[in-house]
C-alpha positions as CSV (number, residue, x, y, z in Angstrom):
1,X,184.4,123.9,290.7
2,X,185.7,120.1,290.1
3,X,189.1,119.8,292.2
4,X,191.5,117.3,292.5
5,X,193.8,117.0,295.4
6,X,196.8,115.0,295.6
7,X,197.6,113.8,299.1
8,X,194.0,114.4,300.4
9,X,194.7,111.9,302.9
10,X,197.6,113.8,304.4
11,X,197.6,116.4,307.1
12,X,197.4,119.3,305.1
13,X,195.5,117.8,301.9
14,X,192.6,116.8,304.3
15,X,192.2,120.2,305.6
16,X,192.2,121.4,301.9
17,X,189.2,118.7,300.8
18,X,187.3,119.6,304.0
19,X,187.1,123.4,303.0
20,X,186.4,122.5,299.0
21,X,183.5,120.4,300.4
22,X,182.2,122.7,303.1
23,X,181.8,125.8,300.0
24,X,180.1,122.6,297.4
25,X,183.1,122.0,295.0
26,X,183.3,118.5,293.7
27,X,186.5,116.9,295.1
28,X,188.3,113.7,293.7
29,X,191.6,112.9,295.5
30,X,194.6,110.9,294.7
31,X,196.1,108.9,297.6
32,X,198.3,105.9,298.0
33,X,196.2,104.6,300.7
34,X,192.5,104.1,301.5
35,X,191.1,106.7,304.0
36,X,187.7,106.2,305.0
37,X,187.6,109.7,306.6
38,X,187.5,111.1,302.8
39,X,184.6,108.7,302.0
40,X,182.7,110.1,305.1
41,X,182.9,113.3,303.5
42,X,181.4,112.2,299.8
43,X,184.5,112.7,297.9
44,X,186.0,110.5,295.1
45,X,189.2,108.6,296.0
46,X,191.7,107.6,293.5
47,X,194.5,105.1,294.7
48,X,197.6,105.1,293.1
49,X,201.1,106.5,292.8
50,X,202.5,109.8,291.7
51,X,205.1,107.7,289.9
52,X,202.6,106.3,287.4
53,X,202.2,109.0,285.0
54,X,199.2,107.1,283.7
55,X,197.1,107.2,286.8
56,X,197.9,110.8,287.4
57,X,197.0,111.6,284.0
58,X,193.8,109.6,284.4
59,X,193.1,111.4,287.5
60,X,193.2,114.7,286.2
61,X,190.5,114.0,283.7
62,X,187.7,116.6,284.0
63,X,188.9,118.8,286.8
64,X,189.2,122.8,287.0
65,X,191.7,123.1,289.0
66,X,194.4,120.4,291.0
67,X,196.0,121.2,294.5
68,X,199.5,119.4,294.4
69,X,199.8,118.6,298.0
70,X,201.6,115.1,298.4
71,X,205.2,115.4,298.9
72,X,207.7,113.0,300.3
73,X,208.8,115.2,303.6
74,X,211.9,114.5,305.7
75,X,215.3,115.3,307.1
76,X,216.9,112.0,305.8
77,X,216.6,109.5,303.3
78,X,217.8,108.2,300.0
79,X,218.0,111.1,297.4
80,X,216.5,109.0,294.8
81,X,213.4,108.6,296.9
82,X,212.9,112.2,297.3
83,X,213.8,112.9,293.6
84,X,211.1,110.2,292.6
85,X,208.4,111.3,294.7
86,X,208.7,115.3,294.6
87,X,210.4,116.0,291.4
88,X,209.0,113.4,289.3
89,X,205.7,113.3,290.7
90,X,205.2,116.6,290.2
91,X,206.4,116.5,286.3
92,X,203.7,113.8,286.1
93,X,201.0,116.0,287.6
94,X,202.1,119.0,285.5
95,X,201.9,116.7,282.5
96,X,198.4,115.5,283.4
97,X,197.0,119.2,283.9
98,X,198.2,119.8,280.1
99,X,197.3,116.5,278.8
100,X,193.7,117.0,280.2
101,X,193.2,120.8,279.9
102,X,193.5,121.7,283.7
103,X,193.1,125.2,283.8
104,X,194.8,125.7,287.3
105,X,197.7,123.9,289.2
106,X,198.4,124.9,292.9
107,X,201.6,123.5,294.2
108,X,202.3,123.1,298.0
109,X,206.1,124.0,298.1
110,X,207.9,124.8,301.4
111,X,210.0,127.9,302.7
112,X,212.9,125.8,302.9
113,X,213.5,125.7,298.8
114,X,215.5,129.2,300.1
115,X,217.2,128.1,303.1
116,X,221.0,128.1,303.0
117,X,221.5,127.3,306.9
118,X,221.8,131.0,307.7
119,X,219.1,133.4,309.5
120,X,216.2,134.4,307.5
121,X,214.7,137.4,308.9
122,X,211.7,139.1,307.2
123,X,212.7,137.8,303.5
124,X,210.5,137.8,300.8
125,X,210.0,135.8,297.5
126,X,212.9,137.7,295.9
127,X,215.4,135.2,298.2
128,X,217.0,132.7,295.7
129,X,217.2,129.0,295.9
130,X,220.9,127.8,297.7
131,X,223.6,126.8,295.5
132,X,224.3,124.1,298.4
133,X,221.6,121.9,300.1
134,X,221.8,120.4,303.5
135,X,219.2,117.5,302.8
136,X,217.4,116.2,300.0
137,X,213.7,117.4,300.7
138,X,214.2,121.2,300.3
139,X,216.3,120.5,297.2
140,X,213.9,118.3,295.2
141,X,211.0,120.5,296.5
142,X,212.9,123.3,295.0
143,X,213.2,121.8,291.9
144,X,209.6,120.8,291.6
145,X,208.5,124.1,292.3
146,X,210.8,125.7,289.5
147,X,209.0,122.7,287.0
148,X,205.7,123.9,288.0
149,X,206.3,127.7,287.7
150,X,207.9,127.2,284.4
151,X,204.8,125.3,283.2
152,X,202.5,128.4,283.7
153,X,201.1,129.3,280.5
154,X,201.7,125.9,278.8
155,X,198.9,124.5,277.0
156,X,196.4,127.1,279.0
157,X,197.8,126.0,282.5
158,X,198.2,128.7,285.2
159,X,200.4,127.5,288.1
160,X,201.6,128.9,291.3
161,X,203.4,127.9,294.3
162,X,202.7,128.3,297.8
163,X,205.3,128.0,300.9
164,X,203.2,127.3,304.0
165,X,205.9,127.5,306.8
166,X,205.9,125.1,309.8
167,X,202.2,123.6,309.6
168,X,200.8,122.7,312.9
169,X,197.4,121.9,314.3
170,X,194.9,119.3,315.3
171,X,195.2,115.8,313.4
172,X,199.1,116.0,312.9
173,X,200.8,113.1,312.7
174,X,204.6,113.9,312.2
175,X,205.5,117.3,314.1
176,X,203.7,117.5,317.3
177,X,203.6,113.7,318.0
178,X,207.4,113.6,317.3
179,X,208.2,116.5,319.4
180,X,206.4,115.2,322.3
181,X,207.7,111.7,321.9
182,X,211.3,113.0,322.1
183,X,210.5,115.3,325.1
184,X,209.3,112.3,327.0
185,X,211.9,110.1,326.4
186,X,214.2,112.7,327.4
187,X,216.0,113.5,323.9
188,X,215.0,117.2,323.5
189,X,217.9,119.6,323.4
190,X,217.8,123.2,322.5
191,X,219.8,124.1,319.7
192,X,221.6,127.4,320.0
193,X,221.0,130.1,322.8
194,X,217.0,130.1,322.3
195,X,216.4,133.3,321.1
196,X,215.6,132.7,317.0
197,X,212.3,133.8,316.0
198,X,210.5,131.7,313.6
199,X,207.4,131.7,311.5
200,X,204.6,129.1,311.5
201,X,201.2,128.6,310.3
202,X,198.1,127.0,311.5
203,X,196.6,124.3,309.3
204,X,193.6,125.9,308.4
205,X,195.0,128.8,307.5
206,X,197.3,127.2,305.1
207,X,194.3,125.3,303.6
208,X,192.2,128.4,303.3
209,X,195.2,130.2,301.5
210,X,195.1,127.3,298.9
211,X,191.6,127.7,297.9
212,X,192.2,131.6,297.9
213,X,195.0,131.4,295.4
214,X,193.2,128.9,293.1
215,X,190.4,131.6,293.1
216,X,192.6,134.3,292.1
217,X,194.3,132.4,289.8
218,X,193.4,133.7,286.1
219,X,195.2,135.2,283.1
220,X,195.2,138.7,284.3
221,X,196.1,137.9,287.9
222,X,199.6,138.5,289.4
223,X,199.4,134.9,291.1
224,X,199.8,133.0,287.9
225,X,203.6,132.4,287.5
226,X,204.5,133.1,291.4
227,X,205.6,131.6,294.5
228,X,204.6,132.8,298.0
229,X,205.4,132.5,301.5
230,X,202.6,131.7,304.0
231,X,202.5,132.1,307.5
232,X,200.7,133.4,310.9
233,X,202.2,136.8,309.9
234,X,203.9,137.2,313.3
235,X,207.2,135.3,314.0
236,X,207.4,133.5,317.6
237,X,210.5,132.5,319.5
238,X,211.0,129.0,318.7
239,X,211.9,127.3,322.0
240,X,209.4,129.5,323.9
241,X,206.6,128.1,321.5
242,X,208.1,124.6,321.8
243,X,207.8,125.1,325.8
244,X,204.4,126.1,325.4
245,X,203.3,122.6,323.4
246,X,205.0,120.5,325.9
247,X,203.1,122.4,328.6
248,X,199.8,121.3,326.9
249,X,200.9,117.9,327.3
250,X,201.8,118.4,331.0
251,X,205.4,117.8,330.0
252,X,208.3,120.1,331.8
253,X,210.7,122.7,329.2
254,X,213.2,122.0,327.7
255,X,216.2,122.3,330.1
256,X,219.3,120.9,328.2
257,X,220.8,122.6,325.5
258,X,223.8,122.3,322.9
259,X,225.0,125.1,320.8
260,X,224.9,125.3,317.2
261,X,228.5,124.4,316.3
262,X,228.4,121.5,318.6
263,X,225.0,120.2,317.1
264,X,226.2,120.9,313.3
265,X,229.5,118.7,314.1
266,X,227.4,115.9,315.7
267,X,224.5,116.0,312.6
268,X,227.6,115.7,310.5
269,X,229.2,112.6,312.4
270,X,225.8,110.9,312.6
271,X,224.8,111.6,308.9
272,X,228.3,109.7,307.9
273,X,227.4,106.9,310.4
274,X,223.9,106.3,308.8
275,X,225.0,106.3,305.5
276,X,228.0,103.9,306.1
277,X,226.2,101.7,307.9
278,X,222.7,102.1,306.2
279,X,221.2,102.3,309.5
280,X,217.4,102.2,309.8
281,X,215.4,105.4,310.3
282,X,217.1,108.8,310.6
283,X,219.8,110.2,312.9
284,X,218.4,112.0,315.8
285,X,220.4,114.9,314.4
286,X,221.5,116.2,310.8
287,X,223.4,119.6,309.8
288,X,219.9,120.8,308.7
289,X,217.8,120.2,311.7
290,X,220.5,121.8,313.6
291,X,220.3,124.9,311.5
292,X,216.6,124.8,311.3
293,X,216.4,124.6,315.2
294,X,219.2,127.5,315.9
295,X,218.5,130.0,313.5
296,X,215.6,132.6,312.6
297,X,213.5,131.8,309.6
298,X,210.8,134.4,309.3
299,X,209.1,135.7,306.1
300,X,207.4,138.8,304.4
301,X,203.7,137.5,303.4
302,X,202.7,140.7,302.0
303,X,202.8,139.6,298.4
304,X,200.1,136.9,299.3
305,X,198.1,139.5,301.1
306,X,198.1,142.0,297.9
307,X,197.4,139.2,295.3
308,X,195.0,137.0,296.5
309,X,193.9,138.5,300.0
310,X,195.4,136.0,302.2
311,X,195.3,136.8,305.9
312,X,195.3,134.1,309.0
313,X,191.9,134.0,310.1
314,X,192.6,131.7,313.1
315,X,194.9,133.6,315.7
316,X,198.0,131.5,317.1
317,X,196.1,131.7,320.6
318,X,193.0,130.1,319.0
319,X,195.0,127.6,317.4
320,X,196.9,126.5,320.6
321,X,193.6,126.5,322.2
322,X,192.4,123.7,319.7
323,X,195.5,122.0,319.7
324,X,195.4,121.9,323.8
325,X,191.7,120.3,323.1
326,X,193.0,117.6,321.1
327,X,195.9,116.6,323.0
328,X,194.1,116.3,326.5
329,X,191.7,114.4,324.4
330,X,194.7,111.9,323.4
331,X,195.9,111.6,326.8
332,X,192.7,110.8,328.5
333,X,192.4,107.8,326.0
């Protein structure tokens, strides 16, 4: 099939592109920057911005399916920036699909669209969107997800939304590097008692789920118009897993800690300081980050298993071995 991948140069996006190419699909990517690795794969790359509706419409021309992976992520930043990138950009993708007669749209969402700051233990897709939001990323992703799902069936377009939780693996340029950098700087603190369980997903499993969902997205399929949680299928202790990642880099486990109430108060204060003084970067702690690090959040993925046959093919232990190989290679350079 002919597939467009927005954000094809990103962490997850590049794995989606590689898996499409590996099975013989024709791939076009829509990216803001230039990525030589995509050219090496022989894919067509269109440079543009999701804020430009005409560019998005043009990129959708001739496509059978669109994987909308691109997004602005983060726990801090101007709400308007998140809104333009995530909600407005997604509306342009939906419009482009409808204008160009694209049959299928797979949207990359996030489990944080249902996160209200409290424990989520084995919840399924019936979990509601919160009424209050702790930061702009989950808020704008929820708005985008609702827009995508509401477009299902319009002008022949079939849509679904995937919610992979805590994507990790080789070539990650954000989660793992930032974690290791904080640990090396002595700025990593355990939040809460360290007993919280979390779901996560190895990046190749997340990419494979996108292809599986697209293949199953037919008019008579339950996939059309639905959202799906994705993970490795078995939660891990958040802080033990972090210690395992640190050990791969030869770093000691996290020893210092802070209670959730204290971290929450600190986050609220730092958010105020950053907002008033317009400081660069992001606060070292926010209320959203404190809640994410201290609460349990793992999900029932049986809907994805049943509706489009999702099953993590790469185990957590195998994924950790691959990550260890990359970390060792980086440290030896």
